[in-house]
N, C-alpha and C positions, 0 to 999 in steps of 0.2 A: 504494499500500500504506499503510495507516494504522500508525503506530508505537503499540505497546501496551506499557505498562509492567506488569510483573508484580510486585505488591508483596504481602507476606504481612502479614495483619492478624489478630491474635487467633486463629491456628489456621486461617484460610482464605485463599484466594488471590482477589484482584480484579485483573481485567485491565482497565486503564484506558488510554484514549487519552491522548495529550499534551494534547489539548483539554480533556479532562474534568479533568486534574490542573490545568490552568491556570485553569479556572473555580472549582474548589475553593479554589486559592491566592488568586484574586481576591476570591472571597466572604470568606475569612479576612481579608485586607488591608482590605477596605472595612469589615468588622465591627470590626476593631481600631481603625480611624480614627474611624468614626461611632457604633460601638455597634450598628449594625444594617446590614443590606445589602438595598437596594432593587433592582429590576431596572434602573432607570436609572443607578444608581451602579455597578453591576457592568459594565453596557454601557460606560459611560464608562471604567472602568479597563481594560477589554479592547478598547476602540475598535471595538466592534460594535453592530448595531442591537438595540433592545430586543426585537425579535420573535425573533431568534436567540437571545438569552439566555434568553427564556422557554421556548424549545424545549429548551434544555439543562437548565434548571431542572427541567423535567418528566422529562427522562431521569434525571437524577441523583436525583430524588425517587423514581422507580420503583426505583432501584438501592439505596435506603436510604441515600444519603450526605447528603441534604439533606431538609428540609421546606419544600416551596414553598407559599406562601400568596398566592394571586392577589390583587392590588392591595395587599399587604402586604410582599412580598419573599421572602426565602429564609433560613433558618437551617441551619447545619450540624448534622447528626447526629453522635453520638459518633464513628462510623466515619469519616464525612466530615471531622470536625475533626481526628481522628488522621492521616489522609492529607494534609490541607491543611498541618497542622504540619510533617509530614515533607518535603513540597515545598518550603515556605517556608524550612525549615532549610538544605536543599540549596541553594536559591537564594542565601540570605544567605551561606552558606559560600563559595560560587564567587564572588559579587560581591565579598567581603571580600578573597579571595585576589587576584583580578583587580587590585583597587585597590591592594592592597599591592605589586604589581609594576608599578605606575604606569600601569595601563590607565585611561584617562579615565571617569569615573563613568557616563556615559550608554552608553559602549561596554560597560562591565563589566556593566551592568544587562542589556543586550540578550544579551550572550554567556551570562550566567548563566541567562536564560530558556531558551536552546537547551540549554545543558549539563545543566542541572538533570534533564532527562528521560533522558539518556544514560549517565550514569556509575553505576557500581557503588557501593553504599554503603560499602564498603571504601575505595574510591578516594576518596570525599567525606571519609571519616574521615582519611585520609592527607594530604589537601589541607588540612584543618582544623589538623593538627598542624604541617604546613609553614608555614601562615599565621601560627599563633602564634610559631613560631621566627623569621619575618621580622620580626614586630612587636616581638619582644623584643631584635633586634639590628639597630638602625637602620643600621649600616654595610653590612649586606647590601642592604637596600632602596635605600640610597644608590648602591651599585653597579649595581644593576639599573637605577636611574633614569638612570644616566650612559652606559648602553649605546646604541650607535647604533640608530635605528629600523629 
């Protein structure tokens, strides 16, 4: 069974798979780093073959979330950009929280990748508030860091 994330965007609902969300986030990350997103760059980011990436680019293009240009790469549409930003925000929030409670960065990043698709937006908001509280009071973070594994 494929996981689908139901997100509301400007009055309509898009049912996206975790995989589609991961692609949109990867396209955004590569674009932020390089200024553009080519097939091979996104394939490298996701550790996938270029042919798999092209297949998903075409699907996302049909959904109106990207504009795929053969031999040039891909550009997020406004709707795709909005979704990618939301996924990136969830990922960054979760990674920041996990690192605040002393989860090593590599593990925090992997766990955030999984959790970003599963948690309700209200939960993400509350985690963001908790993270800010942890960061503003180093004694709490120190006590967590001293806890036995």
